[in-house]
C-alpha positions as CSV (number, residue, x, y, z in Angstrom):
1,X,118.6,120.6,62.4
2,X,115.3,119.2,63.7
3,X,115.4,115.7,65.2
4,X,112.7,113.1,65.5
5,X,112.0,110.9,68.5
6,X,112.2,107.9,66.2
7,X,115.9,108.6,65.7
8,X,116.5,107.8,69.4
9,X,117.2,104.2,70.4
10,X,117.5,102.6,73.9
11,X,119.7,99.6,75.0
12,X,120.1,97.8,78.3
13,X,122.8,95.6,79.7
14,X,124.0,93.9,82.9
15,X,127.5,94.9,84.1
16,X,129.9,92.1,85.1
17,X,130.2,93.0,88.8
18,X,133.5,91.2,89.2
19,X,135.0,92.1,85.8
20,X,138.3,93.0,87.5
21,X,140.2,96.3,88.0
22,X,137.0,97.7,89.5
23,X,135.5,98.0,85.9
24,X,132.1,96.5,86.6
25,X,131.7,97.1,90.3
26,X,128.8,99.1,91.9
27,X,129.5,102.8,91.1
28,X,132.2,102.1,88.5
29,X,130.7,104.6,86.1
30,X,131.0,104.5,82.3
31,X,133.5,101.6,82.3
32,X,130.5,99.3,83.1
33,X,129.3,99.6,79.5
34,X,132.4,97.9,78.2
35,X,132.3,95.2,80.9
36,X,129.0,93.4,80.6
37,X,127.7,89.9,81.3
38,X,126.1,89.2,77.9
39,X,125.2,91.9,75.4
40,X,124.1,95.5,75.4
41,X,120.7,94.7,73.9
42,X,118.5,97.1,71.9
43,X,115.1,97.4,73.6
44,X,112.7,98.3,70.8
45,X,110.3,100.6,72.6
46,X,107.7,102.6,70.7
47,X,108.9,105.9,72.3
48,X,112.2,106.6,74.0
49,X,111.8,108.6,77.1
50,X,114.7,110.8,78.3
51,X,116.2,110.3,81.7
52,X,114.5,112.3,84.4
53,X,117.2,114.5,85.8
54,X,114.9,116.5,88.1
55,X,115.5,114.5,91.3
56,X,119.3,114.5,90.7
57,X,119.4,117.9,92.3
58,X,119.3,118.8,96.0
59,X,117.6,122.2,96.0
60,X,116.2,124.7,98.5
61,X,115.1,128.3,98.5
62,X,116.1,130.9,101.1
63,X,113.3,133.5,101.5
64,X,115.0,136.4,103.2
65,X,113.3,139.1,105.1
66,X,113.0,142.6,103.6
67,X,112.6,141.2,100.1
68,X,109.8,139.4,98.2
69,X,112.0,138.2,95.4
70,X,114.8,135.7,95.2
71,X,118.4,136.5,94.4
72,X,120.3,133.9,92.5
73,X,122.3,133.1,95.6
74,X,119.0,132.4,97.5
75,X,118.3,129.4,95.3
76,X,120.7,126.6,96.5
77,X,120.9,123.9,93.9
78,X,123.4,121.0,94.0
79,X,123.7,118.5,91.2
80,X,124.8,115.0,91.9
81,X,123.4,114.2,95.3
82,X,120.1,112.9,94.2
83,X,118.7,110.2,91.9
84,X,117.9,109.7,88.2
85,X,115.2,107.6,86.7
86,X,114.2,106.2,83.3
87,X,110.7,105.0,82.6
88,X,110.0,102.6,79.7
89,X,107.1,100.7,78.0
90,X,108.0,97.9,75.8
91,X,105.8,95.6,73.6
92,X,107.8,92.5,74.1
93,X,109.3,91.0,70.9
94,X,112.5,89.3,72.2
95,X,112.9,86.5,74.8
96,X,116.4,87.8,75.4
97,X,115.3,91.2,76.5
98,X,112.4,90.1,78.8
99,X,114.7,87.5,80.4
100,X,117.2,90.3,81.0
101,X,114.6,92.6,82.5
102,X,113.4,89.8,84.9
103,X,116.9,89.2,86.0
104,X,117.4,92.9,86.7
105,X,114.3,93.2,88.9
106,X,115.2,90.2,91.1
107,X,118.9,89.4,90.6
108,X,119.1,87.4,93.9
109,X,119.0,84.1,91.9
110,X,115.4,83.9,90.6
111,X,116.1,84.3,86.9
112,X,117.6,81.9,84.2
113,X,117.2,81.6,80.5
114,X,114.2,79.2,81.0
115,X,112.7,80.2,84.4
116,X,112.0,83.2,86.6
117,X,110.8,82.7,90.2
118,X,110.5,84.8,93.3
119,X,111.9,82.7,96.2
120,X,109.4,81.8,98.9
121,X,111.9,83.1,101.4
122,X,114.2,85.7,99.8
123,X,117.5,86.1,101.5
124,X,117.8,88.8,104.2
125,X,119.3,91.3,103.8
126,X,119.9,90.2,100.3
127,X,122.7,91.2,97.9
128,X,125.4,93.7,98.8
129,X,124.9,97.0,96.9
130,X,127.5,99.0,98.7
131,X,129.7,101.4,96.7
132,X,132.7,99.6,95.0
133,X,131.3,96.1,95.8
134,X,132.7,93.7,93.2
135,X,131.5,90.3,94.3
136,X,130.5,87.6,91.9
137,X,126.8,88.4,91.6
138,X,125.7,90.7,88.8
139,X,123.1,93.0,90.3
140,X,122.9,96.4,88.5
141,X,122.1,97.6,85.0
142,X,123.3,99.9,82.3
143,X,120.9,102.0,80.2
144,X,122.2,103.7,77.0
145,X,120.1,106.2,75.0
146,X,121.5,106.9,71.6
147,X,120.9,110.5,70.5
148,X,120.8,111.5,66.8
149,X,123.0,114.4,68.1
150,X,125.8,111.9,68.7
151,X,127.7,114.1,71.1
152,X,124.8,114.0,73.5
153,X,124.2,110.3,74.1
154,X,123.1,109.4,77.6
155,X,124.3,106.5,79.7
156,X,122.9,105.5,83.1
157,X,125.2,103.2,85.1
158,X,124.8,101.2,88.3
159,X,121.1,101.4,87.7
160,X,118.4,99.4,89.6
161,X,115.2,98.2,87.9
162,X,112.8,99.2,90.7
163,X,109.8,97.5,89.3
164,X,108.4,95.8,86.2
165,X,104.8,95.2,85.1
166,X,103.9,92.5,82.6
167,X,100.4,93.0,81.0
168,X,98.2,91.5,78.3
169,X,94.9,92.9,77.2
170,X,92.6,91.7,74.4
171,X,92.0,95.4,73.5
172,X,95.6,95.6,72.4
173,X,95.6,92.4,70.4
174,X,96.6,90.6,73.5
175,X,100.3,91.4,73.1
176,X,102.4,91.1,76.2
177,X,103.9,94.4,77.3
178,X,106.5,95.2,79.9
179,X,106.9,98.6,81.7
180,X,108.9,99.8,84.6
181,X,111.4,102.2,86.0
182,X,115.2,102.2,86.4
183,X,116.8,104.3,89.1
184,X,120.5,105.3,89.7
185,X,122.2,107.3,92.4
186,X,125.1,107.9,90.1
187,X,125.2,110.8,87.6
188,X,124.4,109.8,84.0
189,X,127.1,110.4,81.5
190,X,126.4,112.7,78.6
191,X,128.6,112.5,75.5
192,X,129.6,110.4,72.6
193,X,129.1,106.7,73.3
194,X,130.1,104.2,70.7
195,X,129.6,101.0,72.6
196,X,128.5,98.0,70.4
197,X,124.7,97.5,70.6
198,X,123.3,94.1,69.8
199,X,119.9,93.8,68.0
200,X,118.4,90.7,69.7
201,X,116.3,88.2,67.9
202,X,112.7,89.0,67.3
203,X,111.4,85.7,68.6
204,X,108.9,86.4,71.4
205,X,105.6,88.0,70.2
206,X,103.4,86.3,72.7
207,X,99.7,87.2,73.4
208,X,96.9,86.4,75.7
209,X,95.4,84.4,72.9
210,X,98.5,82.1,73.0
211,X,97.4,80.8,76.4
212,X,95.7,77.5,76.0
213,X,95.2,77.2,79.7
214,X,93.7,80.1,81.7
215,X,92.3,79.2,85.1
216,X,91.2,80.9,88.3
217,X,91.0,78.7,91.4
218,X,91.7,75.7,89.0
219,X,88.6,76.4,86.9
220,X,88.9,77.4,83.2
221,X,88.0,81.1,82.9
222,X,87.8,83.6,80.1
223,X,90.4,86.3,80.5
224,X,89.9,89.8,79.1
225,X,93.2,91.1,80.6
226,X,95.9,90.1,83.0
227,X,98.8,92.1,84.6
228,X,101.3,91.5,87.3
229,X,103.8,93.9,88.9
230,X,107.0,93.0,90.7
231,X,108.2,95.8,93.0
232,X,111.8,95.4,94.4
233,X,113.0,98.9,94.9
234,X,116.3,100.2,96.2
235,X,117.1,103.4,98.0
236,X,120.3,105.3,97.6
237,X,122.5,105.4,100.7
238,X,124.8,108.1,101.9
239,X,127.2,110.3,99.9
240,X,130.7,109.8,98.5
241,X,133.1,111.4,96.0
242,X,133.4,115.0,94.8
243,X,129.8,115.2,93.6
244,X,128.3,113.4,96.6
245,X,126.9,110.6,94.6
246,X,125.4,107.5,96.2
247,X,127.5,105.4,98.5
248,X,125.6,102.4,97.3
249,X,122.0,101.2,97.8
250,X,119.8,99.5,100.3
251,X,117.5,96.9,98.7
252,X,116.1,94.9,101.6
253,X,112.4,95.9,101.7
254,X,109.7,93.2,101.1
255,X,109.3,92.2,97.4
256,X,105.7,93.1,96.5
257,X,104.1,91.1,93.7
258,X,100.6,92.3,92.9
259,X,98.3,92.2,89.9
260,X,94.8,92.0,88.5
261,X,92.8,89.9,86.2
262,X,89.7,90.9,84.3
263,X,87.7,87.7,83.7
264,X,84.2,86.6,82.7
265,X,81.9,86.8,85.7
266,X,80.3,83.4,85.5
267,X,79.0,81.6,88.5
268,X,82.4,80.2,89.5
269,X,84.0,83.6,89.4
270,X,81.2,85.3,91.3
271,X,81.4,82.7,94.0
272,X,85.0,83.8,94.7
273,X,83.7,87.0,96.4
274,X,82.6,84.9,99.4
275,X,84.7,81.8,99.2
276,X,88.0,83.6,98.8
277,X,87.9,87.3,99.4
278,X,85.6,87.3,102.4
279,X,87.1,84.1,103.7
280,X,90.6,85.5,103.2
281,X,91.6,82.3,101.5
282,X,94.2,81.9,98.8
283,X,93.6,80.5,95.2
284,X,95.7,79.8,92.1
285,X,95.8,81.9,88.9
286,X,97.4,80.2,85.9
287,X,98.0,81.3,82.3
288,X,99.9,78.7,80.2
289,X,100.7,78.4,76.5
290,X,100.4,75.3,74.5
291,X,104.1,74.8,75.2
292,X,104.2,75.4,79.0
293,X,108.0,75.8,78.9
294,X,107.7,78.9,76.7
295,X,104.7,80.8,78.0
296,X,103.8,80.3,81.7
297,X,102.4,82.4,84.5
298,X,101.7,80.5,87.7
299,X,100.6,82.2,90.9
300,X,99.8,79.3,93.3
301,X,98.8,81.3,96.4
302,X,97.1,84.5,95.3
303,X,95.2,86.5,97.9
304,X,92.3,88.7,96.7
305,X,92.4,92.4,97.7
306,X,89.4,93.6,95.7
307,X,86.5,92.3,93.6
308,X,84.4,94.4,91.3
309,X,82.0,93.8,88.4
310,X,81.5,95.7,85.2
311,X,77.8,95.4,84.2
312,X,78.4,96.0,80.5
313,X,75.9,95.1,77.8
314,X,78.5,92.9,76.0
315,X,78.9,90.7,79.1
316,X,79.6,91.0,82.8
317,X,83.3,90.9,83.7
318,X,84.9,90.8,87.1
319,X,88.1,92.6,88.1
320,X,90.1,90.6,90.6
321,X,92.9,92.5,92.3
322,X,95.4,90.2,94.1
323,X,98.7,89.9,95.9
324,X,101.0,87.0,95.3
325,X,101.9,85.3,98.6
326,X,104.2,82.5,99.7
327,X,101.3,80.6,101.1
328,X,101.1,79.2,104.6
329,X,104.5,79.1,106.4
330,X,106.3,80.4,103.3
331,X,105.7,77.1,101.4
332,X,105.4,78.4,97.8
333,X,107.1,80.6,95.3
334,X,104.9,83.7,95.0
335,X,105.1,83.6,91.2
336,X,106.7,81.5,88.4
337,X,107.2,83.0,84.9
338,X,108.6,81.3,81.8
339,X,109.4,83.3,78.7
340,X,111.3,81.1,76.3
341,X,111.5,81.6,72.5
């Protein structure tokens, strides 16, 4: 039988880290899918990508003298001692799903159902991702890919959302999109998975055009596009078990929040080249809907990293690349986001 990519579906959930009996702990395996905080939610992507299994192998070649070909034994290939990833792109249609994703990328306490913030001073070293940790903070993710060939479903457990990008562009109808990558140091399970998947409400189809306030340096500015990326990656640590899977993760690197805005290059925006970039001075970027509690991006202490202009016939636009800082003496949240239905 020939199968179509449209027959695949993807779902994500957050394991209950202290579910009891080790069922939800870091590295617990397939039991996590039945021990979640909240639901295993359908994420309605346009295309379901398969897991990338290639880095799950530790491989090397032994080129022996006296021969210019490789024997099978000369290719050493061990499965289980690497990492697995899943990339996604999602045109956001559910507040439940985007809130879940934001919690996954920064589970240190910056996400609620009404507000997401990166702390001005994130805890060091942060949460404990050691193998078999089962403290009270939910910190990992489960990704389930349902295959039309039902005996070959895929489930990634103890996954880390390494990064997420939120973007809006008038060329795409202004719709807000989310994209990112999950990583796990534990082997995905392949087989029949009949966990209950929830179809979350379709209640959050926000666009750039829904932003009634759009300012740069506190001055109203016409936006052509806007994107922001939150990078909070983890690295697998050590080896354990018969397959030498991860012995947990380290997730203590700086949290990088970067982005860019393409805006009308009027006299106010062009002045930023000297007053902000060359002066190495911070400025605010804000996009807010008519109801600020439901659609809200606030970057109070952006620092410009590049400024370029597109001299198009239909109008000159400036691309402003920036990083989100905590301001002087770590006095501000680098970014605040609200995504409420």
